[in-house]
C-alpha positions in Angstrom: 116.9 127.4 226.4 117.4 131.1 224.6 120.2 129.7 222.7 118.4 126.7 221.3 115.7 129.1 220.0 118.2 131.3 218.6 120.0 128.5 216.5 116.5 127.7 215.3 115.6 131.1 214.1 118.8 133.0 213.1 118.8 136.4 212.1 120.0 137.7 209.1 121.2 141.2 207.3 120.9 141.2 203.5 123.0 144.2 202.2 122.7 145.4 198.3 126.4 145.7 197.4 126.1 149.0 195.5 123.5 150.9 197.2 124.1 149.6 200.5 120.2 149.3 201.3 119.8 146.6 204.2 117.1 144.3 204.9 117.0 142.7 208.5 115.3 139.7 209.0 114.9 138.4 212.4 112.1 137.1 215.1 109.4 139.3 213.7 110.2 137.7 210.1 110.1 134.6 211.2 106.5 135.3 212.8 105.1 137.0 209.4 106.6 134.0 207.4 105.2 131.2 209.6 101.4 133.0 209.5 101.6 134.9 206.1 103.7 132.4 204.2 103.9 133.2 200.4 102.2 136.3 201.1 105.2 137.6 203.2 107.4 136.1 200.2 105.8 138.3 198.0 105.9 141.3 200.2 109.6 140.8 200.9 111.1 139.4 197.5 108.3 139.9 195.0 106.6 137.9 192.3 109.4 135.4 191.2 110.1 134.3 194.9 106.0 134.3 195.3 105.7 131.8 192.6 108.3 129.2 194.1 106.5 129.7 197.5 103.0 129.3 196.7 102.9 125.6 196.0 104.8 125.1 199.3 102.1 127.1 201.2 99.4 125.1 199.6 101.0 121.9 200.6 101.4 123.3 204.1 97.5 124.2 203.8 96.6 120.9 203.0 99.1 119.4 205.7 97.2 121.7 208.2 93.6 120.8 207.3 94.6 117.2 207.7 96.3 117.6 210.9 93.3 119.8 212.0 90.8 116.7 211.0 93.1 114.4 212.9 92.9 116.4 216.0 89.2 116.5 215.8 88.7 112.7 214.9 91.5 111.2 216.9 91.7 110.7 220.7 94.5 109.7 223.2 98.1 109.7 222.2 97.2 109.9 218.3 95.7 113.5 219.1 98.4 114.6 220.8 100.6 113.6 218.4 98.3 115.4 215.6 98.2 118.4 217.5 101.8 118.3 217.9 102.0 118.5 214.3 99.5 121.2 213.5 101.3 123.2 215.9 104.7 122.6 214.4 103.8 123.4 210.7 104.0 127.1 211.0 107.4 126.9 212.4 108.7 124.8 209.8 106.7 127.0 207.2 108.5 129.9 208.7 111.9 128.5 208.2 111.3 127.3 204.6 109.6 130.8 203.4 112.7 132.6 205.2 115.1 130.3 203.1 113.3 131.2 199.9 113.5 134.9 200.7 117.5 134.5 201.7 118.0 132.5 198.5 116.4 135.1 196.1 118.1 137.9 197.2 121.7 136.0 197.5 121.0 135.0 193.6 120.1 138.7 192.7 123.7 139.6 194.0 123.0 140.9 197.4 125.0 140.0 200.5 123.5 137.7 203.1 125.1 137.4 206.4 123.9 135.7 209.5 123.9 138.0 212.3 
């Protein structure tokens, strides 16, 4: 079970090639990315990456609102499915936000390795 979770949430080490400054992205990073979304990207990677993350974050907010309304209005199996979607959204969003951060650093010339 632990291996399955680890394969979903990979840890990454991002290193600047000249200064050897290191950024480690692991479990807490996924929590931050899932809960704070584009604000996490702004904090980690700056304004250009934030501009890429914000529309995705707005989409996830809309999907979350629709799922929440569905949980309230639906009953039975449909309500359970909507609840599953509602709780899955932060997990999916965290992976997308982490990918945006990794790609930003990789394009800037940093070395990104999976740990």
